[in-house]
C-alpha positions in Angstrom: 48.6 40.8 34.5 44.9 42.2 33.8 42.6 38.9 33.6 38.7 38.3 33.0 37.5 34.7 33.9 34.4 34.5 31.8 32.3 31.5 32.8 29.8 30.2 30.6 26.8 29.5 32.2 24.6 27.9 29.2 22.0 26.1 30.6 20.1 25.7 27.4 22.6 23.0 26.6 21.5 20.1 29.3 18.9 19.2 30.8 18.4 19.6 34.5 16.3 19.8 37.3 16.3 23.0 40.6 18.1 19.8 42.5 21.3 20.9 40.7 21.0 24.9 42.3 23.8 23.3 44.8 25.8 22.2 41.7 26.3 25.6 39.9 27.2 27.3 43.6 30.0 24.7 44.0 31.3 24.9 40.6 31.6 28.9 40.5 33.4 28.6 44.1 35.8 25.9 42.7 36.7 28.2 39.5 37.2 31.3 41.6 39.1 29.4 43.6 41.8 29.0 40.8 41.6 32.7 40.0 41.6 34.5 43.0 45.3 35.3 42.3 44.7 37.5 39.4 42.2 40.1 38.7 38.9 38.8 37.5 35.3 38.6 37.1 33.0 35.8 36.3 30.7 36.8 33.8 26.9 35.0 34.3 25.3 34.4 30.7 21.7 32.9 32.0 19.1 32.9 28.9 16.0 32.4 31.0 16.5 28.8 32.7 14.3 27.1 34.9 17.1 24.9 37.1 18.2 27.8 39.5 21.4 29.2 37.6 20.5 32.4 37.8 19.7 32.0 42.0 22.6 30.3 42.9 24.7 33.3 41.0 22.5 35.9 43.0 23.9 33.9 46.1 27.5 34.0 44.4 27.4 37.8 44.2 26.5 38.1 47.8 29.4 36.0 48.9 32.1 37.5 46.2 30.7 41.2 45.5 28.9 42.5 42.5 32.3 43.3 41.2 33.0 39.8 40.8 29.8 38.1 39.9 28.1 40.0 37.1 25.0 39.2 36.1 23.4 39.7 32.8 20.8 37.3 31.9 18.3 37.4 29.0 14.7 36.2 28.6 15.5 33.5 26.4 17.6 31.6 24.6 19.4 33.5 22.2 22.0 31.2 20.9 25.9 30.7 21.7 27.4 33.4 19.5 25.0 36.2 21.0 25.7 35.6 24.5 29.4 35.7 23.5 29.0 38.9 22.3 26.4 39.8 25.0 29.3 38.8 27.6 32.4 40.9 25.6 30.1 44.0 26.0 30.3 43.9 29.5 33.7 42.3 30.4 36.2 44.8 31.7 39.7 43.4 31.3 42.1 42.3 28.6 41.8 38.7 28.7 39.0 36.5 28.0 38.1 32.4 29.2 35.4 31.0 27.1 34.4 27.5 29.1 31.9 25.4 30.1 31.1 25.8 33.6 29.6 22.2 34.4 32.9 20.8 35.2 33.9 19.5 31.7 36.5 21.8 31.7 38.2 21.5 34.3 39.3 24.7 35.9 43.0 23.4 37.1 44.2 23.9 33.6 43.1 27.5 34.0 46.9 29.2 35.5 48.5 26.4 32.8 46.8 29.1 30.2 47.5 32.1 31.6 51.2 31.5 32.1 51.3 29.9 28.3 49.8 32.8 27.0 52.1 35.5 28.8 55.5 33.4 28.2 54.7 33.7 24.5 52.2 36.4 24.6 50.1 34.2 22.2 47.0 36.0 21.2 44.8 32.9 21.6 45.1 29.9 24.0 43.2 26.8 23.0 42.7 24.0 25.2 43.8 20.4 23.4 42.0 16.9 23.7 44.0 15.9 20.5 47.6 16.6 21.4 50.4 16.7 24.1 48.6 14.2 26.5 45.3 15.6 26.1 42.2 13.2 26.3 38.4 12.4 26.9 36.6 10.9 29.8 32.9 9.5 30.0 32.5 9.5 26.4 31.2 5.8 25.0 33.4 5.2 22.0 30.8 6.1 19.1 31.1 9.6 20.6 34.7 9.3 20.6 34.9 8.3 16.8 32.3 11.1 15.9 34.6 13.7 17.4 37.9 12.0 16.0 36.0 11.8 13.0 35.0 15.0 12.5 38.3 17.0 13.9 40.2 14.7 11.8 37.9 16.1 8.2 38.4 19.3 9.7 42.2 19.4 9.7 42.4 17.6 6.2 39.9 20.7 4.7 40.9 23.3 6.8 44.4 23.5 8.1 43.7 25.4 10.9 47.3 25.5 13.1 45.5 23.7 15.6 45.1 20.5 17.0 41.5 20.4 18.4 38.7 22.9 16.5 35.7 21.7 17.9 36.5 22.1 21.8 35.9 25.5 23.3 38.2 26.0 26.8 39.9 29.1 25.1 41.9 32.1 26.5 41.6 35.1 24.3 43.0 38.6 24.2 39.8 40.7 24.3 40.1 42.8 21.1 40.9 39.7 19.1 38.0 37.9 20.2 35.6 40.7 19.5 37.3 40.7 15.7 37.1 37.2 15.5 33.4 37.2 16.7 32.6 40.1 14.0 33.9 38.4 11.2 32.3 34.8 11.9 28.6 33.7 10.2 28.8 30.0 11.7 26.2 29.0 14.3 26.1 25.8 16.7 29.1 23.4 16.9 30.7 24.8 13.4 31.0 28.6 15.2 33.9 27.3 17.3 35.5 25.7 14.8 35.3 28.8 12.5 36.8 30.9 15.3 40.0 29.1 15.3 39.9 29.2 11.0 39.5 32.9 11.6 42.6 32.6 13.9 44.8 31.6 10.6 43.1 34.0 8.4 43.7 37.1 10.3 47.5 35.4 11.4 46.9 35.9 14.6 49.1 33.6 17.1 47.7 30.3 19.0 49.3 28.2 21.8 47.4 25.0 23.3 47.2 23.5 26.2 46.7 19.6 26.9 43.7 19.1 29.0 41.1 15.9 30.1 37.4 16.6 28.7 34.9 15.4 31.4 31.9 14.5 29.9 29.0 16.3 32.7 27.6 14.2 35.5 24.2 15.9 34.8 22.2 16.4 32.2 22.7 15.2 28.2 24.6 15.9 25.3 23.2 16.9 21.9 25.1 15.1 19.2 22.4 13.9 17.2 21.6 13.4 12.8 20.8 17.0 12.5 24.1 18.1 14.8 26.1 16.4 12.2 24.9 17.4 9.5 25.0 21.0 10.4 28.7 20.3 11.5 29.3 19.1 7.6 28.0 21.7 6.2 29.5 24.4 7.6 32.8 22.4 7.5 32.3 22.9 3.3 31.0 25.9 3.5 34.3 27.3 5.9 36.4 25.0 3.2 34.7 26.9 0.0 35.0 30.4 1.4 38.5 30.7 4.1 
């Protein structure tokens, strides 16, 4: 089974300092330890961040080789969707993982995704915080209520056939992911949700793996009024157009 493991290093989502250089190296080594039995590559998309991510990735190339640690940096922040497109162009495998690389998506779940896909030949396998024992660690009550509420509202309006629309820990068949990205028009938080709505629209199959999402130790999440308003607008747009 040819698995391309694509770990996201979208450092523009968090505010960190260069002292965390070693944490990126440790995180990547930990991720690789869970996929070492597969044919894999890690594609690093760094958007001109000042926190040492690219330098850490170059050191990892010396350890694992340029065929395993593939560096595809960009000069500036260009957004999540374009980063996906940029990464897909350079991915050589038949399957692609999309996940956060700050350990909020723990790599110990990776084998479960792969085994579930192999068993049922799913087009998409999505991590879920809201079914089968999945959950969240490190969020305050306000954040949990907002997340639950947003997901519940999306379930009612969109009926996507998946329990966690706003998560981003997923395994895709490469050709499926390419078609989904080509069809998506949303940006920001809504982009992940639209991806699963399009899965339903194109009659792709989807399986779910319960995961525990752990809030990042370093940096801070951006979830203010502007993000909530953007989410609401995007949700209504998807409801009206899909």
